[in-house]
C-alpha positions in Angstrom: -21.4 12.8 -10.2 -19.2 15.3 -11.6 -19.3 19.1 -11.6 -17.0 21.9 -12.5 -17.7 25.5 -11.5 -15.5 28.2 -12.9 -14.8 31.7 -11.4 -16.2 30.9 -7.9 -15.6 33.5 -5.0 -14.9 31.3 -2.0 -13.9 33.9 0.6 -15.0 37.2 1.7 -11.4 38.4 2.5 -9.6 40.6 0.1 -6.5 39.2 -1.6 -8.2 36.2 -2.8 -9.5 35.9 -6.4 -11.9 33.7 -7.9 -11.2 29.9 -8.3 -12.5 27.0 -10.0 -14.2 24.2 -8.0 -14.3 20.6 -9.0 -16.8 18.1 -7.4 -16.5 14.4 -8.0 -18.4 11.6 -6.3 -17.3 8.1 -7.6 -20.3 5.8 -8.4 -20.9 2.7 -6.1 -18.5 -0.1 -7.3 -18.4 -3.7 -6.1 -20.8 -2.7 -3.3 -18.6 0.1 -2.1 -18.8 3.9 -2.4 -16.7 6.9 -1.0 -18.5 8.2 2.0 -18.2 11.8 0.9 -17.5 13.4 -2.6 -14.3 15.3 -3.4 -14.6 19.1 -3.5 -11.4 20.5 -4.9 -10.5 24.2 -5.1 -8.1 24.8 -8.1 -6.8 27.0 -10.6 -6.8 24.3 -13.3 -9.2 24.7 -16.2 -10.8 21.4 -16.6 -12.4 18.7 -14.2 -10.4 15.8 -16.1 -7.1 17.7 -15.4 -8.0 18.3 -11.7 -8.9 14.6 -11.2 -5.7 13.4 -12.8 -3.6 15.5 -10.6 -5.6 14.8 -7.3 -5.4 10.9 -8.0 -1.6 11.4 -8.4 -1.6 12.9 -5.0 -2.7 9.4 -3.5 0.6 7.8 -4.8 2.6 10.8 -3.4 0.8 10.4 0.1 1.7 6.7 0.0 5.3 7.5 -0.8 5.5 10.0 2.1 4.0 7.4 4.5 6.7 4.9 3.3 9.5 7.3 3.8 8.0 8.2 7.3 6.4 5.7 9.4 6.1 2.9 6.8 9.7 2.2 6.3 12.5 4.5 6.6 11.4 6.6 9.7 12.7 9.9 8.4 11.0 12.0 10.9 12.8 10.1 13.7 16.2 10.9 12.3 16.5 14.4 13.9 19.3 15.3 11.4 20.4 18.8 10.8 20.1 20.3 7.4 23.1 19.0 5.8 22.6 15.5 7.0 18.9 15.7 6.2 19.6 16.4 2.6 22.1 13.5 2.4 19.7 11.3 4.1 16.9 12.2 1.7 19.2 11.4 -1.3 20.0 8.0 0.3 16.3 7.4 1.0 15.3 8.3 -2.7 17.9 5.8 -4.1 16.8 3.2 -1.7 13.2 3.8 -2.2 13.4 3.6 -5.9 15.6 0.4 -5.8 13.0 -1.2 -3.4 10.0 -0.1 -5.3 11.5 -1.5 -8.5 12.1 -4.8 -6.7 8.5 -4.8 -5.4 7.3 -4.2 -9.0 9.2 -7.1 -10.1 7.8 -9.3 -7.4 4.4 -8.2 -8.4 4.9 -8.8 -12.1 6.1 -12.3 -11.3 3.1 -12.9 -9.2 5.2 -13.3 -6.0 3.7 -10.1 -4.6 0.4 -11.8 -4.0 2.2 -14.4 -1.8 4.2 -11.7 0.1 1.3 -9.5 0.7 -1.6 -11.9 0.5 -4.9 -10.5 1.6 -6.0 -11.7 5.0 -9.3 -9.9 4.9 -11.9 -12.0 2.9 -13.8 -9.0 1.7 -10.9 -7.2 0.3 -10.0 -7.6 -3.3 -8.0 -4.5 -4.3 -4.3 -4.3 -3.6 -3.3 -3.3 0.0 0.4 -2.8 -0.3 2.6 -0.5 -2.4 5.5 -1.9 -4.6 7.8 -0.4 -1.9 6.3 -2.4 0.9 6.4 -5.7 -1.2 9.9 -5.0 -2.2 11.0 -4.2 1.4 9.2 -7.1 3.0 10.1 -9.7 0.2 13.8 -9.0 1.0 13.3 -9.2 4.7 12.0 -12.8 4.1 15.4 -13.8 3.0 17.1 -12.4 6.0 14.4 -13.8 8.4 14.9 -17.3 6.8 18.8 -17.1 7.2 18.2 -16.2 10.8 15.2 -18.7 11.7 15.9 -21.6 9.4 16.8 -24.1 12.3 13.7 -23.0 14.2 11.4 -23.3 11.1 12.7 -26.8 10.4 11.8 -27.9 13.9 8.4 -26.3 13.6 7.8 -28.0 10.3 8.6 -31.4 11.7 5.9 -30.7 14.5 3.3 -29.6 11.8 3.5 -31.8 8.7 0.1 -30.7 7.6 1.6 -27.3 6.8 4.3 -28.8 4.5 2.7 -27.8 1.3 2.6 -24.0 2.5 6.1 -24.4 3.4 7.2 -25.7 0.1 5.4 -23.0 -1.7 7.0 -20.3 0.5 10.6 -22.0 -0.3 9.7 -21.5 -3.9 8.7 -17.9 -3.6 11.8 -17.2 -1.6 13.9 -18.8 -4.2 12.5 -16.4 -6.8 12.8 -13.4 -4.5 16.5 -14.3 -3.9 17.2 -14.4 -7.5 15.7 -11.0 -8.1 17.2 -9.4 -5.1 
């Protein structure tokens, strides 16, 4: 369902003018549907423009999560203004590099292995390029730290040898792109 209303008065308080309201409810797809439609108050002139901007917001929200609780813990830094600006610049550089690395992993089909889906009913991607790039690189560091322990575990679980070999192949590719 799509609807776009123009010149709607949304408040009784003075100081606010008329706005446009976009409404959109995505159809049922693969047995799933959004629980509620989007109602978006806007000054944009067309529903297609509104939806394009609003969809971009989802990517921005994911980036904020990555910079906060999902990776860099920006809100825990407690930095003053000068240091915060420097920290944000460093995070922007690191975020870009990590996201590009994750994009490369995804394009070489290694992203599926790094972020394999554990939920049987899930078919869509769950993790961002940033997450895949970050955790793909962490695999290399974990391997260096735990390789002796992993060798012992593999000798005790020979039925897992094929998975182990596949993991080594993926780590080799990751290490080359890192």
